[in-house]
C-alpha positions in Angstrom: 30.8 4.8 25.7 29.9 1.2 24.6 28.4 0.9 21.1 24.5 1.6 20.7 22.1 2.0 17.8 21.2 5.5 19.0 23.2 8.3 20.5 20.3 10.2 21.9 16.6 9.1 22.5 13.9 11.3 23.9 10.5 10.7 25.3 7.6 13.5 25.5 5.1 15.3 23.6 5.7 16.9 20.1 3.4 19.8 19.2 2.6 21.9 16.1 3.5 25.7 16.7 2.1 28.7 15.5 4.4 31.5 16.2 3.4 35.2 16.2 5.7 37.2 13.7 4.7 40.7 15.0 3.5 41.8 18.2 -0.2 42.5 18.2 -0.9 41.3 14.9 -2.8 38.1 13.9 0.0 36.7 11.8 1.7 33.3 12.6 4.4 31.3 11.3 3.6 27.5 11.5 6.5 25.4 12.8 6.9 22.6 15.2 7.8 22.3 19.1 7.5 20.1 22.1 10.7 20.4 24.3 12.1 16.8 23.7 11.3 16.9 20.1 13.1 20.1 19.7 16.0 18.7 21.8 16.2 15.5 19.7 16.1 17.3 16.4 18.9 19.7 17.7 21.0 16.4 18.6 20.3 14.9 15.1 21.5 18.2 13.5 24.6 18.1 15.8 25.4 14.8 14.1 23.9 12.4 16.8 21.8 9.3 15.7 18.4 9.8 17.5 15.0 8.3 17.9 11.9 9.9 19.4 9.5 8.1 21.6 5.8 9.4 21.7 2.2 9.2 20.5 0.6 11.2 17.8 -3.2 11.9 16.8 -4.3 10.4 13.5 -4.6 13.7 12.1 -2.8 15.9 9.5 -0.8 17.5 12.3 0.5 14.1 13.3 1.6 13.3 9.7 3.4 16.5 9.4 5.5 15.7 12.6 6.3 12.2 11.0 7.6 14.0 8.0 9.6 16.4 9.9 11.3 13.8 11.8 11.9 11.8 8.5 13.5 14.9 7.1 15.6 15.4 10.4 17.1 11.8 10.3 15.1 11.1 13.8 14.0 7.6 13.9 10.1 7.2 14.4 10.1 3.5 14.9 8.8 4.0 18.5 6.1 6.5 17.5 2.5 5.3 17.6 -0.5 7.3 16.0 -3.8 7.4 17.7 -6.8 7.6 15.5 -9.1 8.7 18.4 -7.0 11.3 19.9 -5.3 14.7 18.7 -2.1 16.2 18.3 -1.2 19.1 20.6 -0.9 22.6 19.4 0.4 25.7 20.8 0.6 29.2 20.1 3.5 31.7 20.9 2.8 35.5 21.2 5.3 38.4 21.7 5.0 41.4 23.9 6.9 43.6 26.2 7.3 40.9 28.8 8.9 38.4 26.3 7.2 35.4 24.5 4.0 33.6 26.1 2.6 30.2 25.3 -0.8 29.2 24.8 -1.6 25.4 24.7 -4.3 23.3 23.0 -3.1 20.0 24.4 -5.8 18.4 26.7 -6.3 14.9 26.0 -3.8 14.7 23.4 -2.4 11.3 22.0 0.8 12.0 23.8 -0.9 12.4 27.2 -2.3 9.0 26.8 1.2 7.1 26.7 1.3 4.5 29.5 4.0 2.2 30.7 2.3 -0.7 28.8 2.8 1.2 25.6 6.4 1.8 26.5 7.2 -1.9 26.9 5.1 -2.8 23.7 6.7 -0.6 21.4 9.5 1.7 22.7 11.6 -0.1 25.2 14.1 -1.6 22.8 14.8 2.1 21.6 15.6 3.1 25.4 17.9 -0.1 25.6 19.7 0.8 22.5 20.5 4.3 23.3 23.7 6.0 25.0 21.4 8.6 26.4 17.6 8.9 27.4 16.3 12.5 27.6 13.1 13.5 29.4 11.6 16.7 30.8 9.2 18.3 33.5 6.8 18.5 30.5 7.2 14.6 29.8 6.1 14.1 33.5 3.3 16.9 33.6 1.2 16.1 30.7 -0.8 13.4 32.4 -0.5 10.9 35.4 0.0 8.1 32.9 2.8 9.9 31.1 4.5 10.7 34.3 4.5 6.9 35.1 5.8 6.2 31.6 8.6 8.7 31.6 9.7 7.1 35.2 9.5 3.5 33.8 11.7 4.6 30.8 14.2 6.3 33.3 14.4 3.1 35.4 14.7 1.0 32.3 17.5 3.1 31.0 19.4 2.7 34.4 19.1 -1.1 34.1 20.2 -1.0 30.6 23.4 1.1 31.1 21.8 4.0 29.3 22.5 7.5 30.8 19.4 9.5 31.8 19.1 13.1 31.1 16.4 15.3 32.8 15.6 18.8 32.0 13.4 20.4 34.8 11.4 22.5 32.1 8.7 23.8 34.8 5.3 24.4 33.3 2.8 25.4 36.1 -0.1 25.7 33.6 0.2 22.0 33.5 0.3 20.9 37.0 0.3 22.1 40.7 3.5 23.3 42.3 3.6 20.6 45.0 3.3 17.8 42.6 5.8 19.3 40.3 8.3 19.7 43.2 7.7 16.0 44.3 8.0 14.6 40.6 11.1 16.5 40.0 12.8 15.5 42.9 12.2 11.9 41.9 13.2 12.5 38.5 16.5 13.8 39.7 17.2 10.8 41.8 16.9 8.7 38.5 19.0 10.9 36.4 22.6 11.0 35.5 22.7 14.5 33.9 20.3 17.1 35.3 19.7 20.2 33.2 17.6 22.7 35.4 17.3 26.5 34.9 17.7 28.6 37.8 14.2 30.1 37.3 12.6 26.8 37.4 14.4 25.7 40.7 13.5 29.1 42.1 10.1 28.6 41.6 10.0 25.0 42.7 11.9 25.5 46.1 12.8 29.1 46.6 16.6 28.5 46.0 18.3 31.4 44.1 22.1 30.7 44.6 23.5 28.9 41.5 25.9 26.8 43.6 23.2 25.8 46.1 21.1 24.7 43.4 24.0 22.6 41.8 24.7 21.1 45.3 20.8 20.3 45.6 21.0 18.3 42.4 24.0 16.3 43.3 22.4 15.6 46.8 19.2 14.2 45.2 21.4 11.9 43.0 22.5 13.5 39.8 26.2 12.7 38.9 26.3 15.8 36.5 24.4 19.0 36.9 24.4 21.7 34.1 22.5 24.7 35.6 21.2 27.1 32.8 21.6 30.8 33.9 20.1 32.6 30.8 22.1 35.7 29.9 24.7 34.5 32.5 25.6 31.4 30.8 25.6 28.0 32.7 27.1 26.6 35.9 28.5 23.0 35.2 29.7 20.4 37.7 30.6 16.8 37.4 30.7 16.2 41.2 34.4 17.1 41.5 34.9 20.1 39.2 32.8 23.1 38.9 33.1 25.7 36.1 31.0 28.8 34.8 30.6 28.8 31.1 29.8 32.2 29.5 27.2 32.9 26.8 27.8 34.4 23.6 26.2 37.9 23.1 23.9 38.0 20.1 20.7 39.9 18.7 17.8 38.2 20.3 15.0 37.5 17.8 12.9 34.7 19.5 14.0 32.5 22.4 11.5 29.9 21.9 13.1 26.5 22.2 16.6 27.9 23.0 16.8 25.7 26.2 16.0 22.7 24.2 18.5 23.6 21.8 21.1 23.7 24.4 20.0 20.2 25.8 20.1 18.7 22.6 23.5 19.8 21.4 25.0 19.1 24.8 23.8 15.5 24.9 24.8 15.0 21.3 28.4 16.1 22.2 28.5 14.0 25.4 27.2 10.9 23.3 30.0 11.5 21.1 32.7 11.6 23.7 32.9 15.2 24.8 33.5 16.1 28.5 30.5 18.0 30.0 32.5 21.1 30.0 33.4 21.0 26.5 29.6 19.9 25.6 28.4 22.9 27.4 30.6 25.5 25.5 29.3 23.8 22.3 25.7 24.0 23.5 26.0 27.6 24.6 27.3 28.5 21.1 24.3 26.6 19.3 21.6 28.4 21.7 23.0 31.6 20.8 22.7 30.9 17.1 19.0 29.5 17.4 17.7 32.6 19.2 18.4 34.8 16.1 15.5 32.9 14.0 11.8 32.6 14.7 10.4 29.2 16.0 11.7 26.3 17.9 13.0 24.1 15.2 13.8 26.1 12.0 16.6 28.1 13.4 18.4 24.9 15.2 22.0 25.2 13.8 24.2 22.8 12.0 27.8 21.9 13.4 29.5 24.1 10.9 27.6 27.1 12.2 28.5 26.3 15.7 32.1 25.7 15.1 32.3 29.0 13.2 30.9 30.8 16.2 33.2 29.0 18.6 
């Protein structure tokens, strides 16, 4: 890839996380989350040069996120703080059906992002990146955020920046019909499509992994990496297709595992790996992150990933 200031930039909403440490008990570990923020931090820990594009509340939680990104070497030059809005929060609880999320994000500063905000303060970061990463949540938090994400994707295409899109479906945020329509449009704008089988089954009823990969290519994605949970990933560059297995480990907390996967995969692609080698690396990184609590704290470093590989 051509020389750029950033390997990976991501656009979306970052949040402060409160993660239940024992099922049924009112004890929570404070951390950080937000899918694209998790992914860009994962990319930074993998050695990529990164930036995050978002808006934060003018509150203590916003300041703590700024400090987090500074500590993780994620550029905040395109982050704006809004004194009249709040930073989003979410809670993770654990039970017999796995982990569940509860959100306090309505009217958040990030949901107030607009295409005009993008042009005024964040467009240069998109132009200077090898890869722009957005997700279904980037589209779902508000209509203006959806417009902003699409504007960023179009700007990236015009600038020779690869576009990555993670489906990351959250039906608590928007109705199914709108989610499907916006997802289809996002896939048409992306180079690297990173869906999960669960998301696509919910969106359009498809259950066959190869069929989902074909669907992504038909919509316009050059590369599709289908996340299959415990069954690994199915990877296609349009001519070659390969199933990449997972690493079997003890599961502690799956929060952010998909984000870890995406961030590490994009970091490795930006650094020159094939999508197949990048997926093998990302699978190992995700296996490491599920062995700790929270979305950010257990994200691995390259030496840990290399040791597992």
